[in-house]
GUSEVO-882942 format. One line per field, with one value per residue (C-alpha): residue number from 1; residue in three letters; x, y, z. Coordinates in pm, 1 decimal. Layout:
# residues N
pos <- NUM | ...;
code <- ala | ...;
xx <- X | ...;
yy <- Y | ...;
zz <- Z | ...;
***
This chain:
# residues 314
pos <- 1 | 2 | 3 | 4 | 5 | 6 | 7 | 8 | 9 | 10 | 11 | 12 | 13 | 14 | 15 | 16 | 17 | 18 | 19 | 20 | 21 | 22 | 23 | 24 | 25 | 26 | 27 | 28 | 29 | 30 | 31 | 32 | 33 | 34 | 35 | 36 | 37 | 38 | 39 | 40 | 41 | 42 | 43 | 44 | 45 | 46 | 47 | 48 | 49 | 50 | 51 | 52 | 53 | 54 | 55 | 56 | 57 | 58 | 59 | 60 | 61 | 62 | 63 | 64 | 65 | 66 | 67 | 68 | 69 | 70 | 71 | 72 | 73 | 74 | 75 | 76 | 77 | 78 | 79 | 80 | 81 | 82 | 83 | 84 | 85 | 86 | 87 | 88 | 89 | 90 | 91 | 92 | 93 | 94 | 95 | 96 | 97 | 98 | 99 | 100 | 101 | 102 | 103 | 104 | 105 | 106 | 107 | 108 | 109 | 110 | 111 | 112 | 113 | 114 | 115 | 116 | 117 | 118 | 119 | 120 | 121 | 122 | 123 | 124 | 125 | 126 | 127 | 128 | 129 | 130 | 131 | 132 | 133 | 134 | 135 | 136 | 137 | 138 | 139 | 140 | 141 | 142 | 143 | 144 | 145 | 146 | 147 | 148 | 149 | 150 | 151 | 152 | 153 | 154 | 155 | 156 | 157 | 158 | 159 | 160 | 161 | 162 | 163 | 164 | 165 | 166 | 167 | 168 | 169 | 170 | 171 | 172 | 173 | 174 | 175 | 176 | 177 | 178 | 179 | 180 | 181 | 182 | 183 | 184 | 185 | 186 | 187 | 188 | 189 | 190 | 191 | 192 | 193 | 194 | 195 | 196 | 197 | 198 | 199 | 200 | 201 | 202 | 203 | 204 | 205 | 206 | 207 | 208 | 209 | 210 | 211 | 212 | 213 | 214 | 215 | 216 | 217 | 218 | 219 | 220 | 221 | 222 | 223 | 224 | 225 | 226 | 227 | 228 | 229 | 230 | 231 | 232 | 233 | 234 | 235 | 236 | 237 | 238 | 239 | 240 | 241 | 242 | 243 | 244 | 245 | 246 | 247 | 248 | 249 | 250 | 251 | 252 | 253 | 254 | 255 | 256 | 257 | 258 | 259 | 260 | 261 | 262 | 263 | 264 | 265 | 266 | 267 | 268 | 269 | 270 | 271 | 272 | 273 | 274 | 275 | 276 | 277 | 278 | 279 | 280 | 281 | 282 | 283 | 284 | 285 | 286 | 287 | 288 | 289 | 290 | 291 | 292 | 293 | 294 | 295 | 296 | 297 | 298 | 299 | 300 | 301 | 302 | 303 | 304 | 305 | 306 | 307 | 308 | 309 | 310 | 311 | 312 | 313 | 314;
code <- met | leu | val | val | phe | ser | gly | asp | arg | glu | glu | his | ile | cys | pro | trp | gly | lys | thr | gly | leu | val | arg | ser | ser | asp | glu | gly | glu | thr | trp | thr | asp | pro | val | val | ile | arg | asp | thr | pro | leu | asp | asp | arg | asp | ala | gly | ile | ile | gln | thr | gln | arg | gly | thr | leu | val | val | ser | trp | phe | thr | ser | val | ala | phe | glu | asn | gln | pro | glu | phe | glu | asn | asn | glu | ser | trp | gln | arg | gln | ala | ala | ala | leu | thr | pro | ala | asp | arg | glu | arg | trp | thr | gly | arg | trp | thr | his | arg | ser | glu | asp | gly | gly | ala | thr | trp | glu | glu | pro | val | arg | thr | gln | gly | ser | ala | pro | his | gly | pro | ile | gln | leu | arg | asp | gly | arg | leu | leu | tyr | leu | gly | thr | cys | phe | val | glu | gly | glu | arg | ile | met | gly | ala | glu | glu | ser | thr | asp | asp | gly | arg | ser | trp | gln | leu | ile | gly | ser | val | pro | val | pro | asp | tyr | met | asn | tyr | gly | met | gly | glu | pro | his | leu | ala | glu | ala | asp | ser | gly | arg | ile | val | gly | met | phe | arg | ser | gly | ala | thr | asp | asp | val | gly | arg | tyr | leu | leu | gln | ser | glu | ser | asp | asp | gly | gly | arg | thr | trp | thr | his | val | his | pro | thr | gln | ile | leu | gly | tyr | pro | pro | his | leu | ile | ser | leu | ala | asp | gly | thr | leu | leu | val | ala | tyr | gly | arg | arg | val | pro | pro | phe | gly | glu | trp | ala | cys | val | ser | arg | asp | glu | gly | thr | ser | trp | asp | ala | ala | glu | glu | val | leu | leu | ala | gly | ser | ala | asn | asp | asp | leu | gly | tyr | pro | ala | ser | ala | gln | leu | glu | asp | gly | ser | ile | leu | thr | ile | tyr | tyr | gln | val | asp | arg | ala | gly | glu | pro | thr | cys | leu | met | gly | thr | lys | trp | his | leu;
xx <- -4223.5 | -3980.6 | -3772.0 | -3560.7 | -3320.5 | -3002.6 | -2682.0 | -2297.1 | -2233.3 | -1944.6 | -2150.1 | -2472.2 | -2383.7 | -2085.3 | -1983.5 | -2111.7 | -2473.4 | -2651.5 | -3005.5 | -3046.2 | -3319.8 | -3418.5 | -3672.7 | -3878.2 | -4139.4 | -4237.1 | -4363.4 | -4079.2 | -3896.8 | -3624.3 | -3524.3 | -3251.2 | -2905.2 | -2922.3 | -2886.7 | -2819.9 | -3107.4 | -2957.2 | -2577.8 | -2544.8 | -2195.9 | -2308.9 | -2472.9 | -2799.3 | -3043.5 | -3357.7 | -3548.5 | -3882.7 | -4108.4 | -4440.9 | -4631.5 | -4881.5 | -5183.4 | -5078.4 | -4793.7 | -4529.7 | -4252.3 | -4178.3 | -3867.9 | -3801.5 | -3460.6 | -3280.3 | -2913.2 | -2668.1 | -2278.6 | -2325.2 | -2032.1 | -1838.0 | -1953.1 | -1943.9 | -1653.8 | -1511.1 | -1446.1 | -1133.4 | -968.0 | -1086.3 | -857.4 | -1146.9 | -1404.8 | -1211.0 | -1091.5 | -1443.5 | -1547.2 | -1321.3 | -1380.7 | -1720.0 | -1750.7 | -1969.2 | -2132.2 | -2212.2 | -2324.5 | -2574.2 | -2651.7 | -2694.8 | -2804.7 | -3203.5 | -3537.9 | -3552.9 | -3782.3 | -3792.3 | -3961.4 | -3955.3 | -4222.2 | -4076.8 | -4079.5 | -3737.4 | -3536.3 | -3412.8 | -3518.5 | -3592.9 | -3434.9 | -3499.9 | -3733.1 | -3707.6 | -3929.8 | -3991.9 | -4030.5 | -3844.6 | -3978.2 | -3816.8 | -4102.0 | -4224.8 | -4548.5 | -4850.7 | -5141.8 | -5462.1 | -5818.5 | -5891.9 | -5553.8 | -5341.0 | -4948.3 | -4910.3 | -4619.0 | -4617.4 | -4252.5 | -3992.1 | -4002.8 | -3821.6 | -4008.9 | -3809.4 | -3595.1 | -3890.3 | -3884.5 | -4244.4 | -4451.9 | -4568.1 | -4793.7 | -4714.9 | -4936.1 | -4861.0 | -5163.9 | -4940.0 | -4822.9 | -4484.2 | -4335.5 | -4364.5 | -4486.2 | -4647.3 | -4683.2 | -5075.3 | -5048.1 | -4905.5 | -4955.7 | -4999.9 | -4746.8 | -4790.9 | -4451.9 | -4445.8 | -4424.5 | -4182.1 | -3934.6 | -3755.6 | -4051.5 | -4022.7 | -4038.2 | -4396.2 | -4622.7 | -4949.8 | -5267.6 | -5573.1 | -5912.6 | -6201.7 | -6376.9 | -6126.7 | -5963.0 | -5618.6 | -5430.2 | -5046.1 | -4831.1 | -4505.6 | -4156.1 | -4109.6 | -3773.2 | -3765.7 | -3493.3 | -3722.7 | -3907.9 | -4259.0 | -4101.7 | -4035.1 | -4374.8 | -4578.3 | -4754.7 | -5056.6 | -5268.5 | -5564.5 | -5690.7 | -6073.0 | -6014.4 | -5763.8 | -5436.4 | -5487.0 | -5572.2 | -5488.6 | -5515.4 | -5305.8 | -5075.6 | -5129.7 | -4980.7 | -5033.6 | -4995.4 | -4741.3 | -4373.3 | -4190.2 | -4024.8 | -4101.5 | -4426.4 | -4518.2 | -4878.8 | -5131.7 | -5479.5 | -5581.4 | -5819.1 | -6109.4 | -6026.0 | -5821.8 | -5518.4 | -5172.2 | -4874.9 | -4546.1 | -4266.7 | -3911.1 | -3864.3 | -3518.3 | -3608.0 | -3622.9 | -3784.4 | -3582.6 | -3726.8 | -3985.5 | -4364.2 | -4692.8 | -5017.8 | -5363.1 | -5672.4 | -6010.8 | -6182.6 | -5987.8 | -5683.8 | -5936.8 | -5777.9 | -5510.9 | -5491.7 | -5164.8 | -5222.3 | -5238.7 | -4911.5 | -4741.0 | -4411.4 | -4298.4 | -3888.0 | -3672.0 | -3345.4 | -2973.1 | -2970.5 | -3111.0 | -3031.9 | -3297.7 | -3628.7 | -3767.0 | -4027.1 | -4234.7 | -4560.5 | -4772.8 | -5057.1 | -5017.2 | -5330.8 | -5385.3 | -5447.9 | -5140.9 | -4839.7 | -4491.8 | -4274.7 | -3929.0 | -3716.4 | -3334.5 | -3139.8 | -2806.0 | -2911.0 | -2676.7 | -2352.5 | -2077.2 | -2242.8 | -2348.5 | -2696.7 | -2872.8 | -3263.8 | -3472.2 | -3835.3 | -4172.7 | -4417.7 | -4718.2 | -5128.5 | -5321.9;
yy <- -1023.5 | -767.5 | -588.1 | -295.7 | -160.4 | 36.4 | -190.2 | -295.9 | -45.4 | -101.7 | 146.6 | 268.8 | 619.1 | 599.4 | 679.9 | 354.4 | 262.4 | 207.6 | 55.4 | -318.7 | -552.8 | -900.2 | -1139.3 | -1419.0 | -1651.4 | -1857.0 | -1572.9 | -1522.1 | -1872.5 | -1828.7 | -1497.4 | -1407.0 | -1251.1 | -887.4 | -660.8 | -248.5 | -47.1 | 286.3 | 384.3 | 801.4 | 900.5 | 999.4 | 775.7 | 643.3 | 537.1 | 452.5 | 284.8 | 234.6 | 36.9 | -27.0 | -181.8 | 80.9 | -34.4 | 6.4 | -263.2 | 44.0 | -17.8 | 335.9 | 297.0 | 539.0 | 707.5 | 1018.4 | 1114.1 | 1213.8 | 1315.6 | 1311.0 | 1081.7 | 1402.4 | 1480.2 | 1112.7 | 1111.0 | 843.8 | 1047.7 | 1204.9 | 853.7 | 701.6 | 785.0 | 604.3 | 836.1 | 1138.6 | 989.1 | 975.8 | 1332.4 | 1478.8 | 1281.3 | 1449.5 | 1707.4 | 2036.7 | 1937.0 | 1602.4 | 1749.1 | 1953.1 | 1690.7 | 1385.6 | 1590.8 | 1527.1 | 1338.5 | 1113.7 | 842.0 | 647.0 | 390.5 | 65.0 | -62.7 | -369.2 | -531.7 | -381.6 | -471.9 | -86.3 | 212.7 | 584.8 | 825.0 | 969.4 | 1266.0 | 1457.8 | 1499.2 | 1763.1 | 1484.4 | 1159.3 | 877.8 | 540.6 | 353.8 | 588.3 | 632.0 | 402.2 | 430.9 | 587.7 | 375.9 | 697.8 | 611.6 | 878.8 | 827.1 | 994.8 | 1073.3 | 1166.8 | 1271.1 | 1521.5 | 1820.2 | 2118.8 | 2415.5 | 2783.8 | 2579.7 | 2528.1 | 2138.8 | 2013.7 | 1702.6 | 1697.4 | 1553.4 | 1530.2 | 1365.0 | 1223.8 | 1169.5 | 1045.5 | 746.9 | 863.0 | 1072.3 | 1394.5 | 1474.9 | 1797.6 | 1867.7 | 1959.9 | 1975.5 | 1945.1 | 1780.6 | 2071.7 | 1964.8 | 2127.9 | 2316.0 | 2074.3 | 1750.7 | 1959.3 | 1779.0 | 1603.2 | 1368.5 | 1214.5 | 869.7 | 822.0 | 628.3 | 587.8 | 366.0 | 437.0 | 285.6 | 142.0 | 414.8 | 652.5 | 836.1 | 818.7 | 770.0 | 907.8 | 732.0 | 937.7 | 847.9 | 1080.7 | 1275.3 | 1234.8 | 1035.3 | 1001.5 | 699.3 | 897.0 | 1030.1 | 710.7 | 642.8 | 627.8 | 976.9 | 993.5 | 1252.2 | 1165.7 | 1309.2 | 1277.4 | 1473.3 | 1270.5 | 1430.6 | 1784.1 | 1860.9 | 1650.4 | 1692.6 | 1794.0 | 1499.0 | 1312.7 | 1036.9 | 681.3 | 405.2 | 209.5 | 191.2 | 156.1 | 301.4 | 364.1 | 293.2 | 86.2 | 80.1 | -139.6 | -206.0 | -590.6 | -787.4 | -742.7 | -380.5 | -397.3 | -181.9 | -318.9 | -118.0 | -288.5 | -121.2 | -162.7 | -151.0 | -39.5 | 5.9 | -330.0 | -594.2 | -485.1 | -654.7 | -619.1 | -568.9 | -530.5 | -373.6 | -317.3 | -132.6 | -256.5 | 104.2 | 278.0 | 416.3 | 581.5 | 311.6 | 31.9 | -259.9 | -184.6 | -418.7 | -721.0 | -637.8 | -926.3 | -984.6 | -1102.1 | -1123.8 | -1044.1 | -948.1 | -926.2 | -562.0 | -220.9 | -216.1 | -298.2 | -207.2 | -64.4 | -349.8 | -360.6 | -614.3 | -731.3 | -978.9 | -1328.9 | -1471.1 | -1690.0 | -1391.8 | -1442.2 | -1163.5 | -1126.3 | -865.2 | -768.9 | -591.0 | -612.1 | -662.1 | -868.5 | -1223.7 | -1379.7 | -1200.2 | -1064.6 | -1105.9 | -766.8 | -668.3 | -855.7 | -875.2 | -1122.2 | -1176.6 | -1361.5 | -1515.7 | -1480.9 | -1506.7 | -1280.6;
zz <- 1562.5 | 1533.5 | 1843.2 | 1789.3 | 2046.3 | 2106.3 | 2092.8 | 2041.4 | 2361.6 | 2657.9 | 2863.9 | 2951.3 | 2790.4 | 2555.7 | 2188.7 | 2002.5 | 2002.5 | 1711.6 | 1611.3 | 1548.4 | 1476.0 | 1540.2 | 1419.5 | 1559.2 | 1317.4 | 1569.8 | 1905.6 | 2015.2 | 2097.5 | 1919.9 | 1754.0 | 1440.7 | 1451.4 | 1472.9 | 1221.0 | 1230.7 | 1081.2 | 1130.2 | 1307.2 | 1290.5 | 1383.3 | 1692.8 | 2012.8 | 1864.1 | 2191.9 | 2272.8 | 1967.2 | 1920.6 | 1642.8 | 1487.9 | 1220.2 | 1085.9 | 915.9 | 629.9 | 689.1 | 716.6 | 974.9 | 1152.0 | 1427.0 | 1659.1 | 1807.0 | 1948.0 | 1876.3 | 2169.5 | 2285.7 | 2640.7 | 2616.7 | 2650.5 | 2943.9 | 3123.2 | 3391.4 | 3179.2 | 2889.2 | 3058.5 | 3078.1 | 2746.0 | 2419.4 | 2229.7 | 2335.0 | 2294.1 | 1915.5 | 1870.3 | 1961.1 | 1785.0 | 1436.5 | 1472.8 | 1249.5 | 1309.1 | 1022.0 | 1188.0 | 1501.8 | 1322.7 | 1083.0 | 1282.8 | 1689.3 | 1685.2 | 1759.8 | 1451.4 | 1301.1 | 971.1 | 757.8 | 610.9 | 354.3 | 263.8 | 602.6 | 721.4 | 425.9 | 312.2 | 481.6 | 403.1 | 528.1 | 863.1 | 928.3 | 1233.3 | 1542.6 | 1791.4 | 2078.7 | 2203.2 | 2370.4 | 2437.8 | 2257.8 | 2000.2 | 1871.0 | 1820.0 | 1573.1 | 1658.7 | 1532.4 | 1273.4 | 1109.5 | 1252.8 | 1421.0 | 1756.2 | 1926.6 | 2280.2 | 2392.6 | 2554.4 | 2331.2 | 2355.3 | 2215.9 | 2145.7 | 2419.8 | 2658.5 | 2756.2 | 2715.3 | 2716.5 | 2376.9 | 2177.5 | 1785.3 | 1486.1 | 1175.8 | 922.5 | 614.5 | 761.7 | 943.5 | 614.9 | 881.5 | 1235.6 | 1349.3 | 1700.1 | 1805.6 | 2167.4 | 2503.3 | 2840.4 | 3154.0 | 3428.9 | 3748.7 | 3882.5 | 4146.7 | 3935.9 | 3662.2 | 3813.9 | 3509.2 | 3410.1 | 3063.9 | 2859.5 | 2820.5 | 2628.3 | 2555.2 | 2434.8 | 2293.8 | 2507.9 | 2381.2 | 2392.8 | 2212.2 | 2516.8 | 2507.8 | 2829.7 | 2882.0 | 3176.3 | 3241.2 | 3399.2 | 3755.9 | 3723.0 | 4099.3 | 4305.1 | 4600.5 | 4683.5 | 4634.2 | 4288.8 | 4168.9 | 4090.5 | 3731.7 | 3620.9 | 3432.6 | 3204.7 | 2973.5 | 2600.1 | 2506.3 | 2192.3 | 1979.1 | 2217.6 | 2095.8 | 2494.3 | 2803.8 | 3129.7 | 3440.4 | 3532.3 | 3824.9 | 4039.2 | 4048.0 | 4265.3 | 4021.7 | 4137.1 | 3845.0 | 3491.1 | 3224.1 | 3135.0 | 2787.1 | 2739.8 | 2514.4 | 2502.8 | 2533.9 | 2282.1 | 2586.0 | 2648.5 | 2965.6 | 2965.6 | 3063.9 | 3149.3 | 3172.3 | 3364.8 | 3564.7 | 3898.9 | 4017.6 | 4371.2 | 4590.8 | 4492.9 | 4134.5 | 3837.5 | 3588.3 | 3636.3 | 3506.5 | 3636.8 | 3469.5 | 3425.6 | 3376.8 | 3377.2 | 3092.2 | 3336.1 | 3571.8 | 3838.3 | 3840.8 | 3994.7 | 4188.8 | 4445.8 | 4180.8 | 3991.2 | 3832.5 | 3846.1 | 3515.8 | 3607.5 | 3923.5 | 3893.9 | 4150.3 | 4047.7 | 3929.2 | 3570.0 | 3401.0 | 3253.1 | 2947.9 | 2920.9 | 2561.6 | 2545.0 | 2262.9 | 2274.6 | 2097.4 | 1902.1 | 2197.9 | 2405.8 | 2585.3 | 2623.9 | 2515.8 | 2708.5 | 2621.5 | 2839.5 | 2926.0 | 3231.3 | 3348.6 | 3278.4 | 3507.3 | 3730.9 | 3612.7 | 3259.0 | 3072.1 | 3009.9 | 2701.2 | 2584.9 | 2768.2 | 2749.0 | 2943.9 | 2793.1 | 3035.4 | 3069.7 | 3301.1;
***
């Protein structure tokens, strides 16, 4: 098993983020030390990973210089030195959203390719072999929820559709993820951009034509963000998410009708947390049917955040 993450930080937003990778050969019981697989001159954030049907690893991420706009920047000499060291060529070369591939299990990585969109958990592979990536895109200056496909195992990406978002919901929604149900329906879920409690519920859209057209976004009864979706062996859809309002923690919820409804009354608490610095869980189903969900939060009070995991059964 492989986990990728954005690490080596001193703050939630800082100049030092890079993409790390850890491995487990015993279904998540133990893990190797991390190795850095991508470190651009900018802040590398939100790493996601999949393995394709051909065995290729595809890792997604985006870069940022948002640390220059943080309150800490004014009094942080190391951040200022890093910003000053970034040439215009560095910024032009590396600012953006990316994927890169490995055909040897992560020993070596190809040069990255640009995508128009970005989302924390990256693309998925559909049964027809295409990779589909639902993410926050900027097209001719407009911010959309775009669907990109790759028909060449992640070597290139093409925008094929977008999610219609009602004006009253278009308040910074983003960080989507998706899963393909047994019927071929694709279910996408989104983090809301609203800060009130009502606005913290996950939003949803569906596609019945492979990601080209989508239903209008509609709210769910699932409180938390952002989503990570998988389709379990029996066809059940599972979404995992962090909850940053009390009770804090990592949660999961299932749908047994391809996302038409969610069993929000029977949520699963995977791990409680002492504070709201948490989330971004991602799940995989193991051979025995159990589920391993990896996330970040504080393990002990006073410590920095770390990667943690919960192995569980429905």
